[in-house]
ZANU-599153 format. One record per residue (C-alpha): z, y, x. Coordinates in pm, 1 decimal. Each point is the difference from the previous one (the first is absolute). Example, Ala and Ser with C-alpha at 12.3 -4.5 7.8 and 13.67 -1.06 7.14 Angstrom:
2
pz:780.0	py:-450.0	px:1230.0
pz:-66.0	py:344.0	px:137.0
END
This chain:
112
pz:-1724.1	py:-9222.4	px:-16267.8
pz:372.0	py:-53.1	px:70.6
pz:-4.5	py:303.5	px:228.1
pz:-115.4	py:209.1	px:-297.5
pz:320.8	py:-102.5	px:-177.7
pz:229.6	py:38.9	px:299.7
pz:-47.6	py:-15.0	px:375.7
pz:332.0	py:-184.6	px:15.5
pz:-126.1	py:-267.5	px:-238.2
pz:-313.9	py:-38.2	px:211.4
pz:209.3	py:-33.8	px:316.5
pz:216.9	py:-266.5	px:-165.4
pz:-302.9	py:-198.4	px:-113.6
pz:-162.9	py:27.1	px:340.5
pz:322.4	py:-113.1	px:165.8
pz:1.3	py:-305.1	px:-227.3
pz:-365.0	py:-91.3	px:71.5
pz:-102.8	py:65.4	px:-358.6
pz:-367.0	py:48.6	px:83.0
pz:-19.0	py:-347.9	px:155.5
pz:207.4	py:-151.0	px:-283.4
pz:-220.8	py:159.8	px:-266.7
pz:-320.5	py:-120.8	px:168.3
pz:140.8	py:-352.1	px:11.1
pz:102.0	py:19.0	px:-366.1
pz:-350.1	py:121.2	px:-97.0
pz:-174.0	py:-271.1	px:199.7
pz:216.2	py:-278.5	px:-139.5
pz:19.1	py:114.3	px:-363.5
pz:-312.7	py:103.7	px:-185.6
pz:143.9	py:117.7	px:-329.4
pz:196.8	py:320.8	px:-41.1
pz:274.2	py:-193.1	px:-179.9
pz:49.7	py:-230.7	px:298.9
pz:-17.1	py:287.4	px:247.1
pz:256.3	py:191.7	px:-202.8
pz:229.1	py:-301.7	px:-18.7
pz:-19.4	py:-61.2	px:375.2
pz:48.6	py:367.8	px:76.6
pz:324.0	py:-6.2	px:-199.9
pz:95.1	py:-324.0	px:170.1
pz:-29.9	py:184.5	px:332.5
pz:143.1	py:333.1	px:-123.2
pz:303.4	py:-158.8	px:-157.9
pz:345.7	py:139.4	px:-74.4
pz:105.0	py:-34.9	px:363.9
pz:-304.9	py:194.7	px:123.4
pz:64.5	py:261.5	px:-269.4
pz:357.7	py:35.5	px:121.8
pz:-126.9	py:37.1	px:356.0
pz:-238.7	py:273.5	px:-116.3
pz:282.2	py:184.3	px:-176.8
pz:214.1	py:-18.1	px:313.8
pz:-291.2	py:115.0	px:215.6
pz:-72.7	py:295.6	px:-228.4
pz:368.4	py:92.3	px:-6.8
pz:14.8	py:-4.9	px:379.0
pz:-324.9	py:189.9	px:58.4
pz:-83.7	py:226.2	px:-292.0
pz:238.2	py:3.1	px:-292.4
pz:365.3	py:11.4	px:106.6
pz:276.5	py:-119.3	px:-224.3
pz:114.3	py:269.1	px:-242.1
pz:268.8	py:24.5	px:-263.1
pz:-78.8	py:-112.8	px:-351.8
pz:28.4	py:360.8	px:-120.7
pz:-254.6	py:120.6	px:252.8
pz:-234.9	py:-287.9	px:-81.8
pz:29.5	py:79.3	px:-370.7
pz:-90.1	py:363.2	px:67.4
pz:-304.4	py:-100.4	px:203.7
pz:-103.2	py:-256.7	px:-261.5
pz:37.7	py:254.6	px:-278.8
pz:-208.3	py:254.2	px:187.4
pz:-272.4	py:-258.1	px:62.3
pz:4.1	py:-115.5	px:-362.9
pz:-28.0	py:354.2	px:-131.5
pz:-308.6	py:62.5	px:215.1
pz:-176.5	py:-328.5	px:-66.8
pz:83.2	py:-88.4	px:-360.3
pz:-15.2	py:342.8	px:-164.8
pz:327.3	py:-26.9	px:-190.5
pz:-39.0	py:-359.5	px:-110.4
pz:351.7	py:-72.5	px:121.4
pz:315.9	py:208.3	px:-41.9
pz:113.3	py:231.1	px:277.0
pz:297.2	py:-148.1	px:184.1
pz:32.4	py:274.8	px:261.4
pz:332.5	py:118.6	px:-144.6
pz:155.4	py:-346.0	px:-8.8
pz:324.4	py:-21.0	px:196.2
pz:114.0	py:-349.3	px:79.3
pz:345.1	py:-32.9	px:147.8
pz:115.5	py:-357.9	px:-42.8
pz:-142.1	py:-349.5	px:-14.6
pz:15.9	py:-32.5	px:-378.9
pz:-208.3	py:318.0	px:-36.8
pz:-247.3	py:-134.8	px:255.8
pz:-36.0	py:-324.3	px:-193.2
pz:-53.5	py:183.6	px:-328.8
pz:-258.8	py:226.9	px:157.5
pz:-190.7	py:-293.4	px:147.5
pz:0.0	py:-166.4	px:-342.7
pz:-152.8	py:317.0	px:-148.0
pz:-271.5	py:-1.3	px:266.4
pz:-76.8	py:-364.3	px:-69.8
pz:-28.4	py:72.0	px:-372.0
pz:-238.7	py:289.4	px:66.3
pz:-241.6	py:-234.6	px:167.4
pz:10.0	py:-234.9	px:-298.5
pz:-56.6	py:274.2	px:-258.1
pz:-273.5	py:194.4	px:178.9
END
């Protein structure tokens, strides 16, 4: 299933013994709520950070904010059929403009 999302995600999970961890969680916790809680206990903020670093090193290199915005805009336009504004022409040159742009993105999520 993870490999369907990304082979890099699958490799990360395999490298962290996820299959064994998940089996143990399922054996020890019968309800989905408990399994979910224990999964998030295992896949905590530190593990998430490790995944982000792994993906950056193996599949998705660091890019500038402008390039990331362009890629995000392209993805949004294909998946959300115009639900969000097009930011492809946005030019961000200094930190105050970056902060304002990020605030706009955060507000989009709250209004959609």
